[in-house]
C-alpha positions in Angstrom: 0.0 0.0 0.0 1.4 3.3 -1.0 0.6 6.0 1.6 3.3 8.7 1.1 2.7 11.6 -1.0 5.3 14.3 -1.9 3.9 17.7 -3.0 6.3 20.1 -4.6 5.1 23.5 -3.8 8.3 25.6 -3.7 8.2 27.3 -7.1 8.0 31.1 -7.5 5.0 30.9 -9.9 6.6 33.2 -12.4 3.9 32.4 -14.9 1.3 34.0 -12.7 3.1 37.1 -11.6 2.6 39.7 -10.1 0.0 38.0 -7.6 2.4 35.1 -6.9 4.9 37.7 -5.5 2.9 37.6 -2.3 0.5 34.6 -2.7 1.9 31.1 -3.4 0.3 29.8 -6.6 -0.8 26.8 -4.8 -2.9 28.9 -2.6 -4.9 30.6 -5.5 -8.6 30.0 -5.0 -11.0 28.1 -7.2 -14.8 27.7 -7.0 -16.1 24.4 -5.6 -19.7 23.4 -4.9 -19.9 21.9 -1.3 -23.0 21.2 0.9 -25.1 22.7 -2.1 -23.3 26.0 -2.0 -20.5 27.7 -3.9 -17.3 28.3 -1.9 -13.7 29.0 -2.6 -10.9 26.7 -1.8 -7.1 27.0 -2.5 -5.8 24.7 -5.3 -3.6 22.9 -2.7 -6.5 22.0 -0.5 -8.2 20.3 -3.3 -4.9 18.4 -4.0 -4.7 17.4 -0.4 -8.3 16.4 -0.1 -8.2 14.2 -3.3 -5.1 12.5 -2.0 -6.6 12.0 1.4 -9.8 10.5 -0.3 -7.5 8.2 -2.3 -6.0 6.7 1.0 -2.9 8.8 1.6 -2.1 9.9 5.2 1.5 10.8 5.1 2.5 14.1 3.2 5.7 15.9 2.6 5.2 19.4 1.2 8.3 21.0 -0.4 8.2 24.7 0.4 10.4 27.7 -0.2 10.8 31.3 0.8 7.4 33.1 0.9 5.4 29.9 1.4 4.5 30.3 5.0 0.8 30.7 4.1 0.8 27.1 3.3 1.8 25.9 6.7 -0.5 28.4 8.4 -3.4 27.2 6.3 -2.8 23.6 7.1 -2.6 24.3 10.9 -6.0 24.0 12.7 -7.0 27.1 14.3 -9.5 26.6 17.2 -9.8 30.4 17.9 -10.9 31.0 14.3 -13.6 28.3 14.7 -14.6 29.9 17.9 -15.0 33.3 16.1 -17.1 31.8 13.4 -19.3 30.1 15.9 -20.0 33.4 17.8 -21.0 34.9 14.4 -23.3 31.8 14.0 -21.5 30.9 10.8 -22.5 27.3 11.3 -22.2 26.0 7.9 -18.7 27.5 7.4 -17.7 25.9 10.7 -18.9 22.5 9.6 -16.9 22.9 6.3 -13.7 24.0 7.9 -13.9 21.4 10.7 -14.2 18.7 8.0 -10.9 19.9 6.5 -9.2 20.2 9.9 -10.3 16.6 10.7 -8.4 15.4 7.6 -5.4 17.4 8.6 -5.4 16.1 12.2 -5.7 12.5 10.7 -2.6 13.0 8.6 1.1 13.5 9.2 2.2 16.6 7.3 5.9 17.5 7.2 7.5 20.5 5.4 10.8 20.4 3.8 12.6 23.5 2.6 14.0 23.9 -1.0 16.2 27.1 -0.6 16.6 27.6 -4.4 14.3 26.7 -7.2 16.3 23.9 -8.7 13.5 21.9 -10.3 11.1 19.2 -9.3 13.8 16.6 -9.3 15.6 18.6 -6.5 12.4 18.9 -4.6 11.8 15.1 -4.9 15.4 14.3 -3.8 14.8 16.5 -0.7 12.1 14.2 0.4 14.3 11.2 0.5 14.4 10.9 4.3 10.7 11.1 4.3 10.1 8.5 1.8 12.9 6.1 3.1 12.6 2.8 1.2 8.9 3.1 0.1 7.4 3.7 -3.2 5.6 7.0 -3.2 3.5 9.5 -5.3 4.4 12.9 -6.3 1.7 15.4 -7.0 2.4 19.0 -8.0 0.6 21.5 -5.8 -1.0 23.4 -8.8 -2.7 20.6 -10.6 -6.5 20.8 -10.8 -8.9 17.9 -11.7 -12.1 18.9 -13.1 -13.6 15.5 -12.0 -12.9 12.1 -10.6 -9.5 12.9 -9.1 -9.6 10.3 -6.4 -10.6 7.5 -8.7 -7.9 8.4 -11.1 -5.3 8.5 -8.3 -6.4 5.1 -7.1 -6.2 3.7 -10.6 -2.7 5.1 -10.9 -1.5 3.4 -7.7 -3.3 0.1 -8.6 -1.6 0.2 -12.2 1.8 0.9 -10.6 1.5 -2.3 -8.6 0.0 -4.4 -11.4 2.8 -3.6 -13.9 5.5 -3.8 -11.2 6.7 -0.6 -12.6 9.8 1.5 -11.6 8.0 4.8 -12.5 4.4 5.7 -13.6 3.7 9.2 -15.0 0.5 10.9 -16.0 0.1 12.3 -19.5 -2.9 14.0 -21.1 -4.1 14.3 -24.7 -3.5 17.6 -26.4 -4.2 19.3 -29.7 -1.1 21.1 -30.7 2.0 20.8 -28.6 3.6 24.2 -29.2 2.3 25.7 -25.8 3.4 22.7 -23.8 6.7 22.5 -22.2 7.0 18.8 -21.7 5.7 16.2 -24.4 5.4 12.5 -24.0 5.9 9.8 -26.5 4.4 6.3 -25.8 4.3 3.0 -27.4 0.5 3.1 -28.0 -1.4 6.2 -27.2 -4.7 4.7 -27.9 -4.4 2.6 -24.7 -5.1 4.0 -21.3 -1.7 2.7 -20.1 1.3 2.5 -22.3 5.1 2.1 -22.1 6.8 5.4 -22.3 9.4 6.0 -25.1 10.8 9.3 -24.0 9.9 12.7 -22.7 11.0 15.8 -24.7 11.0 19.5 -24.3 11.1 20.1 -28.0 8.1 22.1 -29.1 6.0 20.1 -31.6 2.7 21.3 -33.1 2.0 17.6 -34.0 2.4 16.3 -30.5 -0.6 14.5 -29.0 0.5 13.9 -25.4 1.8 16.4 -22.7 3.2 15.6 -19.3 1.3 16.2 -16.1 3.4 16.5 -13.0 1.9 13.5 -11.2 4.1 10.5 -10.8 4.6 7.2 -8.8 8.1 6.2 -8.2 10.0 3.2 -6.7 12.9 4.1 -4.5 15.1 3.8 -7.7 14.5 7.4 -8.6 16.7 8.6 -5.6 19.7 6.7 -7.0 19.4 8.5 -10.3 18.8 11.9 -8.8 21.8 11.5 -6.6 24.0 10.8 -9.6 22.6 14.0 -11.2 23.2 16.2 -8.2 26.0 18.3 -9.9 23.5 19.8 -12.4 22.3 23.3 -11.8 18.7 22.1 -12.2 17.5 18.6 -11.4 15.0 17.8 -14.1 12.8 15.1 -13.2 12.2 14.5 -16.9 15.9 13.8 -17.4 15.8 11.3 -14.6 12.8 9.4 -16.2 14.6 9.4 -19.6 17.6 7.8 -17.8 15.4 5.1 -16.3 14.0 4.4 -19.9 17.5 4.3 -21.4 18.5 1.7 -18.6 15.7 -0.5 -19.5 13.5 0.2 -16.4 9.7 -0.2 -16.4 8.2 3.2 -17.1 4.6 3.6 -18.0 2.1 6.4 -18.8 -1.4 6.7 -17.4 -3.2 8.7 -20.2 -6.1 11.0 -19.5 -8.3 13.0 -21.8 -6.9 16.6 -21.8 -10.0 18.2 -20.4 -9.9 16.1 -17.2 -6.8 17.8 -15.7 -5.0 21.1 -15.9 -1.8 22.7 -14.7 -2.7 26.2 -13.4 0.6 27.9 -14.4 -0.4 30.9 -16.6 -3.2 33.5 -16.3 -5.0 32.1 -19.4 -5.4 28.7 -17.8 -6.5 30.0 -14.5 -9.1 32.2 -16.2 -10.3 29.2 -18.2 -10.7 27.2 -15.0 -12.6 29.9 -13.2 -14.9 30.5 -16.2 -15.8 26.9 -16.6 -16.5 26.5 -12.9 
């Protein structure tokens, strides 16, 4: 059973400046319907809750300078609950208490990434937390439009079934020029397929883009340790090394509209508009 999740959330969010100068992009709000009413939740809370509903109870959140808001938000605040109760905000109290109950039922540790040296560096910093276990990596700015928990459960199940060394998530796209990381697989018509390689070459004909959600065996740490001299530790380079070494690397392929990476204003606006 995989119960450990690593959440990289240390990036400066340059694509969403100037708001991310003061607010971590993982804390930007999106609209959610809960208890029959519309409310606002930070993206990171949705990530946490979908992981929790998928069975995860141990979390390592990789943070950097200016990310104190994340730790504060995930710290239960009895005085705030008391204030809301005095104002007779009973529905809001119930909603926040449900979130706090999940937080209290979890182990959440924070690891500092002093410099933005890539997701690979963030993952390597979680090595002592992960120890010898397999684990899941879920970027803190990924938003699922639907069925997040069932997708994550299927991803874990597939990782075990295929006895994989690594599983990544890819999504179908039309025109790859706007996507930074593109994925080539053996058979993209299947829901699960072996990965040929990951590239950063812009290609208008590309049909699959990388989503920063992964499941790794402990082998990933050996590769990242060997790459430590690089200025930036790219997780995509580490995965390509695994493929070149003949390791078992698979992609779980989603329809593009199911999941988005909120990394630029246009995508954030589209998410808010659709919601």
